[in-house]
VOPAGU-2260 file (C-alpha; in pm, 1 decimal, decimal comma):
REM VOPAGU-2260
SITE   aa  ch    i         X         Y         Z
SITE  UNK   A    0   13318,4   16388,3     387,6
SITE  UNK   A    1   13638,4   16298,8     567,8
SITE  UNK   A    2   13585,0   16531,5     861,2
SITE  UNK   A    3   13210,2   16486,5     894,3
SITE  UNK   A    4   12922,0   16256,5     811,8
SITE  UNK   A    5   12828,6   16192,6     450,2
SITE  UNK   A    6   12584,0   16423,0     277,8
SITE  UNK   A    7   12299,7   16170,9     296,6
SITE  UNK   A    8   12356,0   16107,0     666,1
SITE  UNK   A    9   12371,8   16480,5     742,7
SITE  UNK   A   10   12043,6   16537,8     558,2
SITE  UNK   A   11   11886,8   16239,2     733,2
SITE  UNK   A   12   11989,9   16373,0    1075,3
SITE  UNK   A   13   11829,5   16704,3     988,7
SITE  UNK   A   14   11505,4   16543,7     867,8
SITE  UNK   A   15   11472,0   16303,3    1160,6
SITE  UNK   A   16   11599,7   16499,9    1459,5
SITE  UNK   A   17   11549,0   16862,9    1357,7
SITE  UNK   A   18   11212,2   16838,6    1184,2
SITE  UNK   A   19   10889,7   16736,1    1354,1
SITE  UNK   A   20   10657,0   16608,6    1084,6
SITE  UNK   A   21   10610,9   16251,1     967,7
SITE  UNK   A   22   10691,3   16329,3     603,7
SITE  UNK   A   23   11036,2   16459,4     698,8
SITE  UNK   A   24   11096,7   16161,5     924,6
SITE  UNK   A   25   11010,5   15920,3     643,4
SITE  UNK   A   26   11241,2   16105,5     404,2
SITE  UNK   A   27   11524,1   16095,1     655,9
SITE  UNK   A   28   11475,2   15724,7     719,0
SITE  UNK   A   29   11481,3   15650,3     345,7
SITE  UNK   A   30   11805,9   15845,5     309,8
SITE  UNK   A   31   11963,6   15632,0     581,9
SITE  UNK   A   32   11848,5   15313,7     409,8
SITE  UNK   A   33   12005,5   15435,6      84,5
SITE  UNK   A   34   12330,2   15528,8     259,7
SITE  UNK   A   35   12345,7   15192,6     437,5
SITE  UNK   A   36   12309,1   15015,3     102,2
SITE  UNK   A   37   12611,8   15217,6      -8,9
SITE  UNK   A   38   12806,9   15078,3     291,5
SITE  UNK   A   39   12798,5   15402,2     490,8
SITE  UNK   A   40   12891,0   15283,6     841,6
SITE  UNK   A   41   12738,4   15586,6    1014,7
SITE  UNK   A   42   12406,5   15520,4     839,0
SITE  UNK   A   43   12384,6   15186,9    1021,8
SITE  UNK   A   44   12428,8   15367,0    1355,2
SITE  UNK   A   45   12154,5   15621,4    1287,4
SITE  UNK   A   46   11922,6   15355,8    1147,6
SITE  UNK   A   47   11974,0   15164,4    1470,6
SITE  UNK   A   48   11871,2   15465,8    1675,1
SITE  UNK   A   49   11549,6   15486,2    1472,5
SITE  UNK   A   50   11444,8   15146,1    1607,6
SITE  UNK   A   51   11522,5   15213,0    1974,6
SITE  UNK   A   52   11200,0   15389,3    2068,9
SITE  UNK   A   53   11108,7   15734,2    2203,1
SITE  UNK   A   54   11430,4   15785,4    2401,4
SITE  UNK   A   55   11619,0   15788,6    2073,3
SITE  UNK   A   56   11368,6   15905,3    1812,0
SITE  UNK   A   57   11041,6   16089,7    1854,7
SITE  UNK   A   58   10795,0   15980,5    1585,7
SITE  UNK   A   59   10691,2   15631,8    1692,6
SITE  UNK   A   60   10419,9   15631,6    1424,5
SITE  UNK   A   61   10690,9   15634,6    1157,8
SITE  UNK   A   62   10963,8   15439,1    1333,3
SITE  UNK   A   63   10901,6   15081,0    1438,7
SITE  UNK   A   64   11023,6   15000,5    1790,9
SITE  UNK   A   65   11247,8   14694,1    1778,3
SITE  UNK   A   66   11530,5   14701,4    2032,0
SITE  UNK   A   67   11708,4   14392,5    1903,1
SITE  UNK   A   68   11705,5   14515,5    1544,8
SITE  UNK   A   69   11820,9   14859,4    1654,1
SITE  UNK   A   70   12106,6   14728,0    1865,8
SITE  UNK   A   71   12221,9   14490,5    1590,9
SITE  UNK   A   72   12234,8   14780,7    1343,2
SITE  UNK   A   73   12441,7   14981,2    1590,4
SITE  UNK   A   74   12674,0   14684,0    1645,7
SITE  UNK   A   75   12708,6   14651,5    1268,6
SITE  UNK   A   76   12801,6   15020,2    1246,1
SITE  UNK   A   77   13082,8   14954,2    1494,6
SITE  UNK   A   78   13214,3   14660,8    1291,1
SITE  UNK   A   79   13208,2   14876,7     977,5
SITE  UNK   A   80   13406,8   15157,2    1142,7
SITE  UNK   A   81   13155,8   15418,6    1259,8
SITE  UNK   A   82   13319,8   15616,7    1539,4
SITE  UNK   A   83   12978,8   15756,1    1631,2
SITE  UNK   A   84   12850,0   15398,5    1639,2
SITE  UNK   A   85   13118,2   15311,1    1894,9
SITE  UNK   A   86   13012,9   15591,3    2131,1
SITE  UNK   A   87   12641,1   15523,1    2078,1
SITE  UNK   A   88   12699,5   15150,6    2142,8
SITE  UNK   A   89   12889,7   15238,7    2458,9
SITE  UNK   A   90   12605,6   15462,7    2575,9
SITE  UNK   A   91   12327,7   15209,9    2512,7
SITE  UNK   A   92   12516,3   14910,4    2653,5
SITE  UNK   A   93   12575,8   14735,8    2320,0
SITE  UNK   A   94   12956,1   14764,1    2320,1
SITE  UNK   A   95   13057,4   14423,1    2454,9
SITE  UNK   A   96   13426,7   14325,1    2493,6
SITE  UNK   A   97   13399,7   14097,6    2189,1
SITE  UNK   A   98   13249,6   14377,0    1978,5
SITE  UNK   A   99   13521,7   14612,8    2097,1
SITE  UNK   A  100   13778,3   14367,0    1959,9
SITE  UNK   A  101   13601,2   14373,4    1620,9
SITE  UNK   A  102   13598,0   14751,0    1580,5
SITE  UNK   A  103   13863,7   14896,6    1348,3
SITE  UNK   A  104   13988,4   15139,1    1612,3
SITE  UNK   A  105   14285,0   15088,6    1842,2
SITE  UNK   A  106   14073,7   15191,2    2142,0
SITE  UNK   A  107   13773,8   15398,5    2251,0
SITE  UNK   A  108   13982,3   15713,6    2262,3
SITE  UNK   A  109   14054,3   15691,4    1889,9
SITE  UNK   A  110   13682,5   15669,6    1812,3
SITE  UNK   A  111   13612,9   15957,1    2051,2
SITE  UNK   A  112   13876,0   16174,7    1883,1
SITE  UNK   A  113   13725,3   16108,5    1540,6
SITE  UNK   A  114   13379,8   16215,3    1660,7
SITE  UNK   A  115   13545,1   16520,2    1815,7
SITE  UNK   A  116   13676,9   16613,1    1471,2
SITE  UNK   A  117   13320,3   16592,4    1339,0
SITE  UNK   A  118   13207,2   16816,1    1624,2
SITE  UNK   A  119   13480,0   17068,8    1552,4
SITE  UNK   A  120   13369,8   17065,4    1188,2
SITE  UNK   A  121   13026,5   17187,6    1295,8
SITE  UNK   A  122   12817,8   16869,5    1327,4
SITE  UNK   A  123   12549,1   16930,0    1589,3
SITE  UNK   A  124   12491,3   16557,7    1636,6
SITE  UNK   A  125   12860,5   16491,8    1696,1
SITE  UNK   A  126   12858,0   16772,3    1954,0
SITE  UNK   A  127   12560,6   16602,8    2118,5
SITE  UNK   A  128   12744,1   16268,6    2132,5
SITE  UNK   A  129   13058,2   16429,4    2279,7
SITE  UNK   A  130   12854,7   16625,9    2532,3
SITE  UNK   A  131   12678,7   16305,7    2637,8
SITE  UNK   A  132   13013,0   16132,2    2689,6
SITE  UNK   A  133   13101,3   16404,5    2941,3
SITE  UNK   A  134   12754,5   16415,2    3096,2
SITE  UNK   A  135   12700,3   16042,5    3150,8
SITE  UNK   A  136   13056,2   15962,1    3259,0
SITE  UNK   A  137   13140,6   15755,5    2950,3
SITE  UNK   A  138   13459,7   15959,0    2933,3
SITE  UNK   A  139   13591,0   15753,1    3227,6
SITE  UNK   A  140   13577,3   15443,8    3005,5
SITE  UNK   A  141   13714,0   15628,4    2704,0
SITE  UNK   A  142   14004,6   15766,4    2908,8
SITE  UNK   A  143   14066,1   15506,3    3184,3
SITE  UNK   A  144   14343,8   15714,0    3339,6
SITE  UNK   A  145   14074,7   15954,4    3463,6
SITE  UNK   A  146   13916,4   15687,0    3683,3
SITE  UNK   A  147   14179,0   15726,7    3953,4
SITE  UNK   A  148   14124,9   16102,8    3953,3
SITE  UNK   A  149   13746,9   16093,7    3974,2
SITE  UNK   A  150   13646,7   15827,9    4225,5
SITE  UNK   A  151   13338,9   16021,5    4340,6
SITE  UNK   A  152   13042,9   16094,2    4112,4
SITE  UNK   A  153   12984,2   16439,8    4259,7
SITE  UNK   A  154   13346,5   16539,7    4201,0
SITE  UNK   A  155   13330,3   16410,2    3843,8
SITE  UNK   A  156   13005,0   16594,4    3769,9
SITE  UNK   A  157   13142,0   16919,7    3908,5
SITE  UNK   A  158   13423,6   16901,6    3652,3
SITE  UNK   A  159   13254,4   16721,9    3362,6
SITE  UNK   A  160   12912,0   16882,8    3347,6
SITE  UNK   A  161   13039,9   17234,6    3269,3
SITE  UNK   A  162   13228,2   17079,5    2974,3
SITE  UNK   A  163   12911,8   16901,7    2861,4
SITE  UNK   A  164   12726,1   17235,2    2873,4
SITE  UNK   A  165   12959,4   17386,5    2611,7
SITE  UNK   A  166   12879,3   17110,2    2365,1
SITE  UNK   A  167   12508,7   17105,1    2445,0
SITE  UNK   A  168   12469,6   17479,5    2399,3
SITE  UNK   A  169   12642,0   17453,6    2062,3
SITE  UNK   A  170   12387,5   17192,0    1954,9
SITE  UNK   A  171   12105,8   17424,4    2063,4
SITE  UNK   A  172   12250,6   17707,4    1855,1
SITE  UNK   A  173   12224,1   17472,7    1557,3
SITE  UNK   A  174   11862,1   17378,5    1634,8
SITE  UNK   A  175   11921,9   17031,3    1780,2
SITE  UNK   A  176   11741,2   16996,0    2112,7
SITE  UNK   A  177   11809,0   16629,2    2198,4
SITE  UNK   A  178   12026,8   16718,0    2496,5
SITE  UNK   A  179   11794,8   16969,5    2657,5
SITE  UNK   A  180   11674,3   16733,8    2930,7
SITE  UNK   A  181   12034,3   16669,6    3034,7
SITE  UNK   A  182   12107,8   17040,6    3010,9
SITE  UNK   A  183   11814,0   17120,5    3235,6
SITE  UNK   A  184   11939,4   16873,9    3496,4
SITE  UNK   A  185   12277,9   17045,3    3490,7
SITE  UNK   A  186   12107,1   17382,8    3525,3
SITE  UNK   A  187   11898,9   17261,9    3820,2
SITE  UNK   A  188   12208,5   17116,1    3988,7
SITE  UNK   A  189   12388,1   17451,8    3983,0
SITE  UNK   A  190   12716,8   17276,0    3902,5
SITE  UNK   A  191   12776,9   17467,2    3580,4
SITE  UNK   A  192   12641,8   17798,2    3715,2
SITE  UNK   A  193   12425,7   17853,7    3409,8
SITE  UNK   A  194   12255,3   18193,6    3444,4
SITE  UNK   A  195   11876,7   18180,2    3437,9
SITE  UNK   A  196   11867,8   18420,9    3144,2
SITE  UNK   A  197   12091,6   18190,8    2939,7
SITE  UNK   A  198   11889,1   17882,3    3032,2
SITE  UNK   A  199   11566,2   18057,9    2932,4
SITE  UNK   A  200   11724,8   18181,5    2609,6
SITE  UNK   A  201   11805,4   17828,9    2492,4
SITE  UNK   A  202   11474,7   17693,6    2619,4
SITE  UNK   A  203   11294,2   17959,4    2415,6
SITE  UNK   A  204   11488,2   17916,9    2090,8
SITE  UNK   A  205   11434,0   17538,8    2099,1
SITE  UNK   A  206   11063,0   17586,7    2163,3
SITE  UNK   A  207   11050,0   17829,0    1870,1
SITE  UNK   A  208   11227,5   17568,0    1657,1
SITE  UNK   A  209   10908,2   17366,0    1685,0
SITE  UNK   A  210   10987,5   17051,2    1882,4
SITE  UNK   A  211   10641,5   16970,6    2029,0
SITE  UNK   A  212   10787,7   16809,5    2341,8
SITE  UNK   A  213   11012,1   17104,9    2417,2
SITE  UNK   A  214   10722,4   17342,1    2339,0
SITE  UNK   A  215   10509,8   17164,9    2600,1
SITE  UNK   A  216   10789,4   17169,1    2857,8
SITE  UNK   A  217   10859,2   17535,8    2788,3
SITE  UNK   A  218   10489,8   17613,1    2833,1
SITE  UNK   A  219   10496,7   17430,6    3168,6
SITE  UNK   A  220   10800,2   17637,9    3267,8
SITE  UNK   A  221   10623,1   17960,9    3167,2
SITE  UNK   A  222   10317,9   17856,1    3367,8
SITE  UNK   A  223   10533,9   17806,9    3678,1
SITE  UNK   A  224   10671,3   18156,4    3618,1
SITE  UNK   A  225   10308,6   18284,3    3619,9
SITE  UNK   A  226   10334,8   18373,6    3252,0
SITE  UNK   A  227   10009,2   18206,9    3150,9
SITE  UNK   A  228    9971,2   18391,3    2821,0
SITE  UNK   A  229   10309,4   18263,6    2705,1
SITE  UNK   A  230   10223,5   17918,9    2839,7
SITE  UNK   A  231    9901,6   17917,1    2635,5
SITE  UNK   A  232   10088,6   18010,9    2317,4
SITE  UNK   A  233   10337,5   17725,3    2349,6
SITE  UNK   A  234   10082,0   17467,8    2466,4
SITE  UNK   A  235    9887,4   17541,5    2147,3
SITE  UNK   A  236   10205,6   17511,8    1941,2
SITE  UNK   A  237   10289,5   17179,7    2111,2
SITE  UNK   A  238    9936,2   17045,4    2067,9
SITE  UNK   A  239    9938,0   17134,6    1697,5
SITE  UNK   A  240   10259,8   16934,5    1672,2
SITE  UNK   A  241   10095,7   16629,1    1826,5
SITE  UNK   A  242   10203,1   16649,3    2191,7
SITE  UNK   A  243    9930,5   16479,8    2395,9
SITE  UNK   A  244   10052,8   16634,1    2724,5
SITE  UNK   A  245    9986,9   16975,6    2574,6
SITE  UNK   A  246    9630,1   16876,4    2487,3
SITE  UNK   A  247    9568,4   16782,8    2848,4
SITE  UNK   A  248    9742,8   17094,9    2978,7
SITE  UNK   A  249    9529,4   17314,7    2754,3
SITE  UNK   A  250    9223,3   17139,9    2889,4
SITE  UNK   A  251    9340,1   17216,7    3242,6
SITE  UNK   A  252    9398,2   17583,7    3160,0
SITE  UNK   A  253    9043,9   17626,1    3026,7
SITE  UNK   A  254    8893,7   17413,2    3302,6
SITE  UNK   A  255    9058,8   17619,6    3578,0
SITE  UNK   A  256    9058,7   17956,4    3400,8
SITE  UNK   A  257    9437,7   17991,7    3413,8
SITE  UNK   A  258    9543,6   18272,4    3181,9
SITE  UNK   A  259    9218,6   18236,7    2987,6
SITE  UNK   A  260    8851,0   18271,8    3063,1
SITE  UNK   A  261    8713,3   17955,5    3221,1
SITE  UNK   A  262    8556,4   17752,3    2941,8
SITE  UNK   A  263    8437,1   17400,5    3022,3
SITE  UNK   A  264    8339,2   17336,7    2658,5
SITE  UNK   A  265    8693,8   17395,6    2533,2
SITE  UNK   A  266    8833,0   17205,6    2831,9
SITE  UNK   A  267    8616,9   16905,1    2746,3
SITE  UNK   A  268    8728,5   16922,6    2383,4
SITE  UNK   A  269    9097,9   16912,8    2478,6
SITE  UNK   A  270    9049,5   16641,5    2739,5
SITE  UNK   A  271    8858,2   16433,8    2483,2
SITE  UNK   A  272    9136,1   16471,5    2227,3
SITE  UNK   A  273    9391,0   16364,4    2487,3
SITE  UNK   A  274    9174,8   16067,9    2586,3
SITE  UNK   A  275    9162,2   15944,7    2226,0
SITE  UNK   A  276    9541,9   15916,8    2253,0
SITE  UNK   A  277    9509,6   15715,9    2576,0
SITE  UNK   A  278    9623,0   15994,3    2809,2
SITE  UNK   A  279    9526,5   15852,8    3147,1
SITE  UNK   A  280    9468,4   16180,9    3330,5
SITE  UNK   A  281    9220,0   16274,9    3060,4
SITE  UNK   A  282    9019,9   15957,8    3136,2
SITE  UNK   A  283    8976,4   16083,6    3490,7
SITE  UNK   A  284    8877,6   16434,1    3386,4
SITE  UNK   A  285    8614,2   16304,7    3143,4
SITE  UNK   A  286    8477,0   16091,4    3426,1
SITE  UNK   A  287    8451,1   16404,5    3641,1
SITE  UNK   A  288    8265,6   16590,4    3364,7
SITE  UNK   A  289    8003,5   16315,3    3343,3
SITE  UNK   A  290    7983,7   16271,8    3722,1
SITE  UNK   A  291    7912,2   16639,3    3780,7
SITE  UNK   A  292    7718,0   16702,5    3455,1
SITE  UNK   A  293    7952,3   16984,4    3356,6
SITE  UNK   A  294    7879,2   17159,5    3027,0
SITE  UNK   A  295    7886,5   17046,0    2746,9
SITE  UNK   A  296    7773,1   16705,0    2879,5
SITE  UNK   A  297    7477,1   16604,1    3092,6
SITE  UNK   A  298    7518,4   16396,2    3404,6
SITE  UNK   A  299    7575,6   16037,1    3296,5
SITE  UNK   A  300    7685,7   15790,6    3565,2
SITE  UNK   A  301    7739,6   15505,3    3317,1
SITE  UNK   A  302    7995,5   15723,5    3137,1
SITE  UNK   A  303    8142,1   15819,3    3474,9
SITE  UNK   A  304    8195,4   15455,2    3567,7
SITE  UNK   A  305    8347,6   15378,9    3226,6
SITE  UNK   A  306    8605,9   15657,8    3241,3
SITE  UNK   A  307    8695,9   15606,1    3607,4
SITE  UNK   A  308    8754,2   15235,8    3549,1
SITE  UNK   A  309    8973,2   15319,0    3248,9
SITE  UNK   A  310    9173,4   15562,7    3461,4
SITE  UNK   A  311    9233,0   15305,1    3735,0
SITE  UNK   A  312    9306,4   15018,7    3495,9
SITE  UNK   A  313    9562,4   15227,6    3305,3
SITE  UNK   A  314    9762,5   15339,9    3607,5
SITE  UNK   A  315    9621,7   15684,7    3686,6
SITE  UNK   A  316    9870,2   15822,1    3936,8
SITE  UNK   A  317    9604,8   15964,0    4166,9
SITE  UNK   A  318    9395,6   15648,7    4137,0
SITE  UNK   A  319    9245,4   15710,9    4480,5
SITE  UNK   A  320    9052,5   16003,3    4330,6
SITE  UNK   A  321    8904,4   15784,3    4059,7
SITE  UNK   A  322    8840,6   15517,1    4323,1
SITE  UNK   A  323    8639,3   15766,5    4528,0
SITE  UNK   A  324    8407,0   15857,6    4244,1
SITE  UNK   A  325    8369,0   15493,1    4147,1
SITE  UNK   A  326    8295,0   15390,8    4507,0
SITE  UNK   A  327    8010,1   15641,8    4532,5
SITE  UNK   A  328    7863,7   15511,4    4205,1
SITE  UNK   A  329    7893,4   15146,9    4310,7
SITE  UNK   A  330    7743,8   15194,2    4656,6
SITE  UNK   A  331    7447,1   15381,5    4515,9
SITE  UNK   A  332    7405,5   15180,7    4195,6
SITE  UNK   A  333    7467,0   15487,3    3980,4
SITE  UNK   A  334    7538,4   15389,8    3621,2
SITE  UNK   A  335    7631,6   15039,7    3726,2
SITE  UNK   A  336    7503,7   14746,1    3924,1
SITE  UNK   A  337    7499,5   14822,8    4295,8
SITE  UNK   A  338    7793,6   14650,4    4467,8
SITE  UNK   A  339    7861,8   14716,4    4836,3
SITE  UNK   A  340    8161,9   14484,5    4847,8
SITE  UNK   A  341    8358,8   14650,3    4568,0
SITE  UNK   A  342    8250,7   14993,7    4689,2
SITE  UNK   A  343    8391,3   14924,7    5035,3
SITE  UNK   A  344    8716,2   14782,9    4892,2
SITE  UNK   A  345    8766,6   15113,1    4713,5
SITE  UNK   A  346    8672,1   15318,0    5019,3
SITE  UNK   A  347    8908,4   15115,4    5236,4
SITE  UNK   A  348    9189,4   15169,9    4984,2
SITE  UNK   A  349    9134,8   15547,2    5004,9
SITE  UNK   A  350    9144,4   15544,0    5386,5
SITE  UNK   A  351    9453,7   15322,0    5399,7
SITE  UNK   A  352    9636,1   15540,2    5146,9
SITE  UNK   A  353    9578,1   15842,8    5371,1
SITE  UNK   A  354    9391,6   16038,0    5105,6
SITE  UNK   A  355    9042,5   16061,3    5251,7
SITE  UNK   A  356    9084,3   16429,8    5331,4
SITE  UNK   A  357    9236,7   16519,2    4993,9
SITE  UNK   A  358    8919,6   16521,3    4787,4
SITE  UNK   A  359    8740,3   16819,8    4648,6
SITE  UNK   A  360    8405,6   16946,5    4775,9
SITE  UNK   A  361    8141,2   16804,1    4765,8
SITE  UNK   A  362    8292,8   16459,7    4706,3
SITE  UNK   A  363    8479,0   16466,2    5038,2
SITE  UNK   A  364    8142,9   16472,2    5216,0
SITE  UNK   A  365    7999,5   16202,0    4990,7
SITE  UNK   A  366    8292,2   15972,5    5065,1
SITE  UNK   A  367    8254,3   16016,0    5438,1
SITE  UNK   A  368    7881,4   15949,9    5398,3
SITE  UNK   A  369    7958,7   15635,1    5197,5
SITE  UNK   A  370    8195,1   15513,4    5468,0
SITE  UNK   A  371    7938,5   15600,3    5731,9
SITE  UNK   A  372    7669,2   15404,4    5549,9
SITE  UNK   A  373    7902,7   15107,8    5499,4
SITE  UNK   A  374    7984,0   15078,5    5871,2
SITE  UNK   A  375    7646,9   15185,4    6011,7
SITE  UNK   A  376    7446,1   14942,2    5798,3
SITE  UNK   A  377    7709,5   14674,2    5744,6
SITE  UNK   A  378    7734,0   14732,2    5369,8
SITE  UNK   A  379    8047,2   14553,7    5244,2
SITE  UNK   A  380    8199,6   14541,5    5593,5
SITE  UNK   A  381    8107,6   14414,6    5938,2
SITE  UNK   A  382    7863,3   14652,6    6101,0
SITE  UNK   A  383    8014,7   14903,4    6342,2
SITE  UNK   A  384    7766,3   15171,4    6444,8
SITE  UNK   A  385    8014,0   15387,2    6634,1
SITE  UNK   A  386    8252,1   15410,6    6338,2
SITE  UNK   A  387    7959,1   15464,6    6102,6
SITE  UNK   A  388    7823,7   15752,9    6307,7
SITE  UNK   A  389    8170,3   15906,3    6329,7
SITE  UNK   A  390    8196,5   15917,8    5950,8
SITE  UNK   A  391    7838,6   16041,5    5913,9
SITE  UNK   A  392    7900,6   16327,2    6156,4
SITE  UNK   A  393    8209,0   16423,4    5957,8
SITE  UNK   A  394    8008,8   16411,2    5635,0
SITE  UNK   A  395    7738,0   16632,7    5787,8
SITE  UNK   A  396    8002,8   16887,4    5890,3
SITE  UNK   A  397    8121,1   16882,8    5529,0
SITE  UNK   A  398    7770,4   16971,1    5413,2
SITE  UNK   A  399    7657,8   16632,7    5279,7
SITE  UNK   A  400    7277,7   16616,3    5303,6
SITE  UNK   A  401    7270,5   16242,8    5236,4
SITE  UNK   A  402    7468,0   16178,3    5556,8
SITE  UNK   A  403    7194,6   16356,7    5751,7
SITE  UNK   A  404    6935,6   16129,8    5586,5
SITE  UNK   A  405    7138,5   15822,5    5684,2
SITE  UNK   A  406    7167,7   15943,2    6043,9
SITE  UNK   A  407    6794,1   16012,9    6070,8
SITE  UNK   A  408    6725,6   15666,4    5928,2
SITE  UNK   A  409    6943,5   15509,9    6197,7
SITE  UNK   A  410    6774,6   15701,2    6476,9
SITE  UNK   A  411    6424,7   15645,3    6337,2
SITE  UNK   A  412    6468,2   15268,2    6295,3
SITE  UNK   A  413    6613,6   15228,1    6646,0
SITE  UNK   A  414    6920,9   15046,4    6518,7
SITE  UNK   A  415    7136,7   15151,7    6800,7
SITE  UNK   A  416    7292,8   14821,3    6891,4
SITE  UNK   A  417    7640,2   14751,4    6765,5
SITE  UNK   A  418    7649,2   14389,5    6647,7
């Protein structure tokens, strides 16, 4: 197809980037392999993208991540005369000066113009590539004469991003949602003056097309618009498509009763499913279930310790929350060997991070009681009765009965000297 990609490549693009099941992805990949064996230059470019990880292709269970292999395939597509390969290589940093000398194009503009012909012939992927050239500023390298005109990024974006929007919206009309993240940034910037109704229209049609990631993001958007019923619908759609964020978000909806009746059993089910896919926030939530003994589980401090440690070790963003629960367990020997030193390290981390007052009731009181006990009795830190009593008083005000017990123990044992 002189003015577009070959039939096999077009079908492969559809299977890989416009379908969301593994069987389609495998079929698309096999088509690219066949086309590459037939010396289809564009097939090498798209095969390369399949190896470059989740930024370039979604189904990492089907597609092996191998950056070097992917980049070499893209470089090979350039040598063989793929205009798309030239622009993709430019975008991913693979177009070196030596490779540029090897390509069978007089310059970048010639490759750009060929991809533009594909776009004008109706190829959604070519439209995406052209739109990206405008969006990312690659056009300044393709057309060097523009560099003198656009010396400021903000000035360039004000001119270029509205042009990118035209191409992106055309890809959306054809069911290709790869550019939606870039489109959303343009919308948020206000530079292209995209009406909210138009933004929501494209967001909705792409979610309906079935991309699990876009479904999840659309559900999040609906939730922020207080449309929880719509959010629930698209979270379920995203979860069915394998989006782990949606599993966690569904768990949160049922846990908090947002748009649905509060249901801790369903919440636990969704959090558990997310945890099996190593979703870190779900580790924390499962730890909370076991710490509090929330239905359908019974209180189990050993499970609490396990999940909180997993959350911390895997980079839970609010690790101070997990640290707080773990500190209480360690100081009291709940589900683990009692360890004042590690407990105080965690408590000190919470204080130093400025998050002591950000916990939920009743844990806020328990943390203050733990700090009070640490200082008042010298558990994991040098004894300081005044500081210990200060934390205990705060814990008592927060309704922590254990802090009152600690205070009575101090008074009753006549340990009033600060050593």
